[in-house]
C-alpha positions in Angstrom: -27.6 -3.8 -0.3 -27.5 -4.3 -4.0 -29.7 -2.8 -6.7 -30.5 -4.9 -9.7 -30.3 -2.8 -12.9 -30.8 -5.7 -15.4 -30.4 -9.4 -15.6 -26.6 -8.9 -15.9 -26.0 -5.6 -14.1 -26.0 -4.8 -10.4 -24.9 -1.7 -8.5 -24.2 -0.7 -5.0 -25.6 2.8 -5.9 -27.8 3.5 -8.9 -28.3 7.2 -9.6 -31.6 7.1 -11.4 -32.8 10.7 -11.2 -31.2 13.9 -12.7 -29.5 16.5 -10.6 -28.6 14.2 -7.7 -25.7 14.9 -5.3 -23.9 12.0 -3.6 -21.4 13.5 -1.1 -19.3 11.7 1.5 -17.3 13.0 4.4 -14.1 12.2 2.5 -12.9 9.4 0.2 -11.2 7.5 3.0 -14.1 7.7 5.5 -17.1 7.1 3.2 -16.3 4.0 1.2 -18.4 1.7 -0.9 -16.5 -1.6 -0.5 -17.4 -4.5 -2.7 -14.4 -6.6 -1.8 -14.2 -10.0 -3.5 -16.6 -9.2 -6.4 -14.3 -7.3 -8.8 -14.1 -10.0 -11.4 -17.8 -9.9 -12.1 -18.5 -8.0 -15.2 -21.6 -5.8 -14.8 -21.0 -5.1 -11.1 -20.8 -1.4 -10.4 -19.9 0.7 -7.4 -21.7 3.9 -8.5 -23.8 3.7 -11.7 -25.6 6.3 -13.7 -27.0 6.1 -17.2 -28.8 8.7 -19.3 -28.6 11.3 -16.6 -27.5 15.0 -16.3 -26.4 17.2 -13.5 -24.9 14.6 -11.2 -22.4 15.3 -8.4 -20.3 12.5 -6.9 -17.9 14.0 -4.3 -15.6 12.8 -1.5 -16.5 9.1 -1.8 -14.3 6.0 -2.1 -15.2 2.9 -4.2 -13.2 -0.3 -4.1 -13.6 -3.9 -5.1 -16.2 -3.6 -7.9 -15.7 -4.4 -11.6 -16.4 -0.7 -12.6 -15.9 1.8 -9.8 -17.7 5.0 -10.9 -19.6 4.4 -14.2 -21.3 7.0 -16.4 -23.2 5.9 -19.5 -24.4 8.8 -21.6 -24.2 11.1 -18.6 -23.8 14.9 -19.2 -23.0 18.0 -17.3 -21.9 16.2 -14.2 -19.0 16.3 -11.7 -16.8 13.6 -10.2 -14.7 15.3 -7.6 -12.5 14.3 -4.7 -13.2 10.6 -5.0 -11.1 7.5 -4.9 -11.5 4.4 -7.0 -9.1 1.5 -6.2 -8.7 -2.2 -6.7 -11.6 -2.5 -9.2 -11.5 -5.3 -11.8 -11.8 -3.0 -14.8 -12.0 0.8 -14.6 -11.8 3.1 -11.6 -13.7 6.0 -13.2 -15.4 5.2 -16.6 -17.2 7.7 -18.9 -18.8 5.9 -21.7 -21.1 6.2 -24.7 -21.5 9.9 -25.2 -20.9 11.1 -21.7 -20.2 14.8 -22.5 -19.3 18.0 -20.7 -18.4 16.4 -17.4 -15.7 17.4 -14.9 -13.5 14.8 -13.3 -11.1 16.5 -10.9 -8.9 15.9 -7.9 -9.7 12.2 -7.8 -7.3 9.3 -7.0 -7.4 6.1 -9.0 -5.1 3.2 -8.1 -4.6 -0.5 -8.8 -7.4 -0.9 -11.4 -7.1 -2.1 -15.0 -7.4 1.6 -16.1 -7.6 4.5 -13.7 -9.8 7.0 -15.7 -11.2 5.9 -19.0 -13.2 7.8 -21.6 -14.7 5.7 -24.4 -17.1 6.0 -27.4 -17.7 9.6 -28.3 -17.4 11.1 -24.8 -16.6 14.7 -25.7 -15.9 18.1 -24.1 -14.9 16.6 -20.7 -12.3 18.1 -18.4 -9.9 15.8 -16.5 -7.8 17.8 -14.1 -5.8 17.4 -10.9 -6.2 13.6 -10.8 -3.7 11.0 -9.6 -3.8 7.7 -11.5 -1.1 5.2 -10.3 -0.3 1.5 -10.5 -2.7 0.2 -13.2 -2.3 -2.8 -15.4 -3.0 -0.7 -18.5 -3.3 3.1 -18.6 -3.6 5.6 -15.8 -5.8 7.8 -18.1 -7.0 6.7 -21.5 -9.3 8.1 -24.3 -10.5 5.7 -27.0 -13.0 5.4 -29.8 -13.8 8.9 -31.1 -13.5 10.9 -27.9 -13.0 14.5 -28.9 -12.4 18.0 -27.6 -11.5 16.8 -24.1 -9.0 18.6 -21.8 -6.5 16.5 -19.8 -4.6 19.0 -17.6 -2.5 18.9 -14.5 -2.8 15.2 -13.8 -0.2 12.9 -12.3 0.3 9.3 -13.5 2.9 6.9 -12.2 3.8 3.2 -12.5 1.1 2.2 -15.0 2.1 -0.9 -17.0 0.9 0.1 -20.5 1.2 3.9 -20.1 0.5 7.0 -18.2 -1.8 8.8 -20.6 -3.0 7.3 -23.9 -5.2 8.5 -26.8 -6.4 5.9 -29.3 -8.9 5.1 -32.0 -9.9 8.5 -33.4 -9.4 10.5 -30.2 -9.1 13.9 -31.9 -9.0 17.6 -31.0 -8.0 17.0 -27.4 -5.7 19.1 -25.2 -3.1 17.2 -23.1 -1.2 19.7 -21.0 0.8 20.2 -17.8 0.7 16.5 -16.9 3.3 14.3 -15.3 3.6 10.7 -16.5 6.5 8.8 -15.0 7.7 5.2 -14.5 5.3 3.5 -16.8 5.4 1.5 -20.0 5.1 4.8 -21.9 4.6 8.2 -20.6 2.1 9.9 -23.0 1.1 8.2 -26.3 -1.1 9.1 -29.2 -1.6 6.4 -31.7 -1.7 7.0 -35.5 -5.5 7.4 -35.7 -5.5 10.3 -33.1 -5.0 13.6 -34.9 -5.4 17.4 -34.3 -4.5 17.1 -30.7 -2.4 19.6 -28.7 0.3 18.1 -26.3 2.1 20.8 -24.3 4.1 21.4 -21.2 4.0 17.8 -20.0 6.8 16.0 -18.1 7.6 12.3 -18.7 10.5 10.6 -17.0 11.8 7.0 -16.3 9.3 5.3 -18.7 10.3 1.9 -20.2 9.5 2.9 -23.7 8.9 6.4 -25.2 8.3 9.2 -22.8 6.2 10.9 -25.4 5.0 9.1 -28.5 2.9 10.9 -31.2 2.0 8.6 -34.0 0.5 11.0 -36.5 2.1 14.2 -37.9 -0.9 16.4 -37.6 -0.7 17.0 -33.9 0.8 20.0 -32.1 3.6 19.5 -29.6 5.4 22.1 -27.6 7.2 22.6 -24.3 7.2 19.0 -23.3 10.1 17.5 -21.2 11.1 13.9 -21.4 14.2 11.8 -20.6 13.4 9.3 -23.3 
């Protein structure tokens, strides 16, 4: 069963009320499977816009264009979920999605695993596994600030394990492992005043740790390149 959101947007699950909880048995047993449709832009597994207080827990999403999609969603939790084989992003926080917790999820074989974009601030990404993506395992872009990326594992991502771009400032990237990717952890020249500490990056094709601007803080990182 599909829910039509607009003329160009359709979702398997549309969370259209604040303070909803969507909880499965576990992410392998309770699965939203949209196999075959992942190339269709505007097709979502789980969709929420302009909401607060959401809980998405122990669910699997596969085969959609966007797996779990938050647009301007605040004070919500995505926990213990899996998002795989989606055409674009596994877990996507967009357009001022603030003060959310994304923890202990697994994202694999998407374009990006976990993606924060467009002024999504004060979020915590922790304990996630993001492997085998065609771009980044975890990426922040377009003025995403004051986020915490801690204790995540990213492997075998074509562009990079963890990337900060386009004015992603005042973030903390710590205690992560980023291996066997295009780059391990990278901050482009427009991302400043970030703290990058105690990360491990090994066996990456390019830099294990690349920090493009001087006014970032680095300490305690270990890299073989």
